[in-house]
N, C-alpha and C positions, 0 to 999 in steps of 0.2 A: 724390563731389563734392557738396557741399551747395548749397542754392539761393543763398546769399550768396557763393558762389565762382564763380558763373557769370552770364552776362548773360541777361536775359529779353527775348524778342522779342514785341511786341504787334502782332498782325496781324488784319485783317478777313476771317475765313474765309467770310463770305457774299459777298465780292467775288470773282468768277471770276478776275480778274487777279492779286489778292493770293494766292488759294488756290493757283493754278498756280505762282507764283513761290516761295512758301514751301515747297510740296511739293518743288520742285527743290532748295532749300537743305537741306531735312530729309533728303534722300537722300545728302548729302555726308558724307564722313569728318569726324568732330568734331561732328556735329549733335547727338549724344546728350549733349554737354556744354553744350547750350543749353537754357534753359526756353522753350518755345513756348506762348503764350497766345492763344487765339482770342477776341478781344474780343466778336465777335458772339454768343458763347454766354454771356458774363458777364451776370449779373442785377444786379450792383452798379453804382451810379452812378459809382464811381471804380474803375479797375482797378489803380491803383497810387497812392501818395501824390502828390497834386497832379496826377494825370492822370485827368481825367474820361473816361468811356466815350465820350461824343460826340466828344471831340477825338481820341481814339485811333482811332476809326473813320474820321476824316477824313484822318489823316496817319500815316505809319509812325513808330513809336517803339520805342526800346530802352532798357531799364534796365541800366546798367553794373554791374560788380561792386561799386562803391563806393556804389551806390544812386542815383547821378545819372541822371535820365531825359533822354534826348536824342531829337531827331526829325529827319526829313528825311534829307538827304544824309549828315549826320554819323552818323545811326543806321545807315544802310546800310554806311558805312565801318566802324562798330563790328562789325556782323554779319559782314562779309567778313574782318575781322581775326581773328575767333573761329574761322574755318574754314580749315584748313591749305591747302586748294587756292586760296583767295582772299586769303590773309594778306598777300601782297606788294601786291596791288591795294588792300586796305583801308588799309595803311600809307601808300601814295602818296596815296590819295584823301583822307586826313586833313591833308595838307599844303596850304598856301595858295600860289597863289590857286586851285588846283584845287578845293578843297572849296567855295569861294565860287561857282565856275562850276557845279559839280554841284548845289548848292542852288538856283541860278537855274533850272537845267534841270528839277529835281524840281518846283518850283513851277509851271512851265509845264505839266508832265505832269499835275499836280493839276487844272488847269483843263479838260483834255480827258478825264480819267479817267471821269466819269459817262457820256460818249458811248461810250467804249471798253467800259465795263461793259455798257451797253445792247446794243451790237453783239455782244459775246461771249454774253450771255444769249440773244439772239435766235438766234444760231447753235447754242447748246446745245439750245434748244427745238426747232429744226428737226431736229437730229440725233436727239433723243429721240423725235420723231414719225416719223422716217423708218424704213423697214423694212430689215433686214439682207439682204444678198444671198441667204443660204440660204432665208429666208422668202419672198422674192420668187420664187425658183425653185419652191418648194412651191406657192405660190398660183397661179403660172402653169400648173403642171400640173393644179391643181384646176380652174381656169377652162377649160383645154382639155378636161378630162374632162367637166365639166358641159355644155360646148358639144357634145361628142360625145353625151352622154346625151340631150340635147334632140333631136338629129338621129336617135338610135336610134328614139325613140318616133314621131317624124315618119315614119321609114321604115316602121314597123309600120302606122301609120294610112294610109299611102299605098297599101299593098298588101292588107291584110286586109279582108274583108267581114264577118267574124265579129263579132257584136254583143258577145259576152263579151270578146273580145280588144280590141276597139275601146274598150270602157269601161275595161278595165284600162290600156291605153296612154294614153288621154286623161287619166285620173286622175293617173298618174305623170308625164306630160308637164308638167302644171301645177306639180307639186312641183319638177321639174328646172329649170323656168324660174325659179322663185323662188330656187333655189340659185345659179343663174347670176347673177341680179340681185344677190344678197347678196355674192358674191365679186367682182363688178365694182365694188362700193362700196370695198372695201379694196385691191384691186389697181390700181396706177397704169395708166391707159390705155396708156401707152407700153411697159409691160412685158408686154402680152398676147403670146401665142405668135404668131410670124410664120406658123405652119403652120395657122392656124384653118380656112382652106378645106379642107385635107386632112382635119382632124378631123371637119368637118361631113360630108364625103363618105364617110369611113370609117364614121362613125356611122350615117349613113343606110343604107348597105349592110348594116351589122350588124343593123339592124332589119328591113330589107325582105327580105333573103334568107331568114331563118327563117320569116317570115310567109307565104312561098310554100308552106311545108311543113306549115303547120297550127299549132294552139294549142300543142301540147307543145313544138315547136321554139322558139316565142316565149318560153315560160316558162323553158325550160332556158337560153336565151341570157341572159335577164334574171337568172336565178339566178347564172350565171357572172360576168356583168358586175358585179352588186352584191356578190358575194362578194369579188371583187378590190377594189372600191371600199371596202368595209368595212375590209379590211386596210390599204389605202392611207391612209385617214383615221385609222385607229387609231395608225399610226406617227407621223403629224404631231401628233396630239393629245398623245401621250406626250412628244414633244420640246417642245411648247409649254408643257406643264405645269411645265417647269423654268425658265420665265421669265414672271414676273407682268406684264411690260410688255405682253405680248400676250394677256392673259386674254380680251379681247373677241373676238379672232380665234379663240382656242381654243373659246370658247362657240359661235361661228358654225359652226365645223367639227363640233362635237359635235352640233349641231342637224341639219346636213346628214348626218352619219353615221347618226343615229337614223332619219332618213327613208329612207336607202338600205337599212338593215337591214329596215325595214318593207316596202320594195319586194321585197327578196330573199325575205322570208318569205311575202309574198303570192304570188310566183311558185312557190315551193316547195309551198305549200298547194294549188295548182291542178294540180300534177303527180302522175302515178302513179309507181310505183317502178321502172318498166321504162326501160331506157336502152340504145340500140343502139350499135354501133360508130361509125357516122357521127356520131351525136349526141356521143359522147365526143370524137372527133377535132375536131368543130366547137367544143365548149366549150374544148378545149385551145388552139385557135387564137385564140379570143376572149381567153382569159387572157393568152396570149403577146403578142397584139396590144396589149392594154391596157398591159402592162409596157412594151412598146416605145414606145407613145405617151407614157407618163409620162416615160420616159428622154429622148425627143426634146423634149418640151414644156418640160422643165426647162432645156434648152439653147437652144431656138429659139422 
């Protein structure tokens, strides 16, 4: 079918109302027999003979097969007639006095169109800035984890008297507090885990208990915790790399992960190669407990 054998629809693709409506029509059977022209993309002053771009943006226009350009309600009736599913409605709409009534209604719509456009654009901006549920769950688990990490180092400092361990814990505590503050910036307050008191208590015990058994127990605990956290953040960062909308959050998590790896390496460098049965059991419990905490924090 050549262009002179089909109608041409002129629409404003920059208008969210128009774009949604035209998208609906273009999905209908018979839409491939219509020429669709997004006026907002045109660089010409006239998009058709005797049809200035400025006018086409203000009002809906259709160029019929004979070259005649019509607008308003009559243009909609022409479009409906060209689509099999709306053909009967289009033919009825072209009859008087119905066409006159529809034109009056369309002109009233044009008066409120700018306000409707503004409302939809505001809604779209809110939707674009809102976080999807899966990301909220991830960030909630991160916030719970950093809350627990702060508590771990507080637990260590509450028990140990060893200067080396205290320096180690104080240094990493400062970093974990920074992580917690960063995540609180992007996670809506109402989305925080309802189990934060539990994560604080569990974290404190995870730090305090090994501190009772000496330096090595503390370092092995931190090694186990940070190994888990490294994997946890790596999974999230990979998922975020697929969506550029959240590049800032991805960079934030990459920063946190880099610090956690440094914490892990620091703990490993302070350890000797010996590891007892009880140490292995404890580290397994720490890993299992961390996995359970993530699972729960994503839900509550």
